[in-house]
N, C-alpha and C positions, 0 to 999 in steps of 0.2 A: 343515660343522657337523652334529653329531648332537645331538638334544635327548633327554635322558633324564628319566624320572620314577622316583624312588626312594622306595619305600613303606616307611614305618616303622609297624609295627603290633604289637599285643599279641595273640598267638595263644593265648588262655587259654580258648577255648570248645571246643565239639565241632568235628569236621571240617566238618560242615555249616554251623555258625555262622561258622567262620573263612573258609570258602569264600565265603559270602555277603558277608562284610566285604571279602575280596579283590576280588570282582567289583565291589563298589561303588567301591572305590579305583581300580580299573582304568577304570571308566566315567568317573570324574572326570579321570583322567590323559589319556584320549584326547581329551577336550575341549580340551586344551592342545596338540594336534597333535604329540605326541611320537613319536619313532622307536623307543623302547625303554622297557619297564616292568620294573622289578626289584623283587622281594619278598625278605624275609629268609629265613634258614634256618628250616626247619620252620614256615613260614607257615601251611601247610594244617592241620597238627596237631602239637603238641609232645608227644612221648611222655615218660613219666617212668620207664619200666623196660622190660625185654624183653617181658613179656606185653603191655603197652600198645602197644609198637612193632609187635609181630606182629599184634595185633588190628587195627591201622590201616594195615597195609602194603598198597600198591597197585602194580600194574605200570604200564608206560607207556601202557596202554590203559584205565587206571582213570578215576575221576570227575574228579580234579584236572586231569590232563593233557588229557582230552577236553574239559572245560569251557573251558580256555584255548586249545586248538587252535581251537575254534569261535569264541571271542572274537577271537583274532588274525586269523583269516580274515575275520570280519565287519568289523573295524575297520582291517585292514591295518596291523598294528603288531607289532613284535617283543616277545616276552615271555619272561622267565625267572621262573617262578612260585615262587620260593623253592625250598626242598628239601622232600623228603617221604620217608617210610619206603618205600623202593622194593623191591618184591618181585621177586626174580630166581629163575628156575627152578633147582633144585638146591641152594638155600641155605635153611636154616631161619631165619636172621636176615636182616632186610632190610639194605639199604645206605642210607646217607645220600646220596640221589641227587637230581639235578635234570635238567631238559631245557631246551633252548633252542628256542623255537617261533618260526618265521619268519612273515613277513607273510601268507603263503598258508595258514597254519595247519598247516604240516608241521613235524615234529621235525627240525631241522637240526643238532642237537648234543646231547650229554649228558655228564654228569660224575658220578662217585661219589667222595665225599670220600676223599682219600688219607691225610691225617694226622688220625687220630682223637685226640680230647682225652683223654689219660690223664695226669692231673696233679693234685696237691694234693687227693687223696682222691676225685677224680671219674674214672670210667672209662667213656667213651663206647662202648668196644668190648664192653661187657656187653650192649648192645642193638642195635648195628649192626655190619655187616661193613666191612672196609677196602677201598677201591678200589685199583687199581693202574695207572691210566692218567691222563696229563695230558689236558687238553681245550682245544682251540682251535676255536672255531666260525667257519666261513667264512660270513659274512652279507652282506646288502646294505649294511650300515653299517660294514663292516670286519671284520677278523679279531679275535675276542674271546676273551681268555683267561679261564677260569672257575676260581675257587678257592672254598672254603667255610670261613669262620670261622677255625678253628685253623690252617689252611694258611698264614695270614698270618705266623705265627711262624717260618716256614721261608723264609729269603730266597732259597734255591735255587729254590723253586717259582715265584715271580714272575719271577725272572731267566730261568728255563728257558722260560717262556711267551713272554716278550718276545724272547728269542733265536730262538725258533721262529716269530716273525712276528706275535705278538699286537699289535694297534694300541691296545687298551686292555683293562683288567682289570675283572672283576665279582667282588664279594665278598658274597654273601648270608651273613648271620651271625646268631648268637644269642650275643653276647659280653656276659658279665655283669661287673660291677665287682668281684665277689668280696666276701668278708667279712674280708679281712686289711687290715692297715695297713702301707704305703699301699695304697689300693685300686687295682685294675687299670685304672681309667679312663685313666691316663697311658699304659698299655701300648697300648691301642687307638689313642690319639692318635699315639704315636710309631711304631708298627708300620705304620699305614696311610700316614702321611706318608712314612716311609722307603721303602716299596715303590714309591710313586709317584716320589719324587725319585731314588732309586738307579737306577731303570729309565727315567727321563724319560718317563713314561707316565701317562695319566689312570687313576685308580682310582675306581670307583663302588661304594660299600659301603652295603648296607642292613642295619640291625640291628633286633632286637626291642626293644620298650620296655615296661616295667612288670613286674608280678609274674605269673609263670607257674609253676605247681606251687610248689616251694620256692625258686625262683630269682627274682632281680629283675634285669631287663635295663635298661641305661642309655641305650639309644637312640644318640644322636650319629651317626645316619645321615648320610653325607657324600659329597661328590665332591671329589677332590683332583686338582689339575692337575700337569703334569710338573715344575713348579718346586717342588712340595711344598706348595703353598698350598691351603688349604681354600676352594673357591669356592662351595660350598653346604653347609649343615648344618641339621639338623632342630632344632626346639625340643623341649621336654619334653612330647611328646604323640604320639598316633597322627596321622600327617600324611604328606604327600607333598612332597618337595623336587624342584626342577627345576634342570637345568643344561645348558649348551651345551658340547659337547666340540669344541674348535677344533684340528683336526689340523695346520693351517698353523702355529699357535703351538707345537704339540708338536714339529714338525719344527725350528723355530727354536731352541727350548730344547735339543733333542738336539744340534744342531750347535754351539751355544755351549758346552755343558758337556762335550761330546765324550767321554762316558763309554764309549760302545761303540767309538769310534775309538781310544781309548787303552787298552783292555783288553789284558792280557797272558795270554791263555789258555795260551800255551806254558809259563808258569810255574805255573799253578794245578794 
């Protein structure tokens, strides 16, 4: 069993204010003896344009990562501290990046968002660069596939991670309901359940909640089991949800549904 703490927050403050909130939530989470703490996309600071993104970009030696490396080592817990505007040498624009920090406080994995959200009048590529590598973290609690928000709309992404050995999936997100009819709340529900069910794998998804800049985020932070059932979900507030990932159950579901045994990659 792996116990996860999934933090739903509203990152509407300064980077310093948001970091203080994150640390407070992490302190609460470790009191529950969790193995992993997950935060949403842009938990540290939510940029609203290129200038804002560049102003707040940090590399992997910056304040956010350093703070949580120290925290992880002190409390012996795994942490994925959401995403941040990651500064990379040779690039003017940051990446929408994240790191996975192990129990010893070391960075044991990283990921830069592959699928940028360019749709319905919104263009994420205006203020961040696009990554080009998948990410599976080899940790003490299993092999973990990492995606970010809009990646969930691409079924090939989750399938590739599971085929490459991921035991479960993490999805830090800032998924908004949109201002169209019908709202995109149903998309979040369907996409997250489908990724778990189609791949017979646990999916752990942390979302932003509340108004940030000109967007309103719906929350619905959740953990979905390999049968496609939501086993934990947030209420309409900043909060932490907890869940146990049972990999014996996951193995049983995978054997019963036989999705991978019956695939026909020779025809795809």
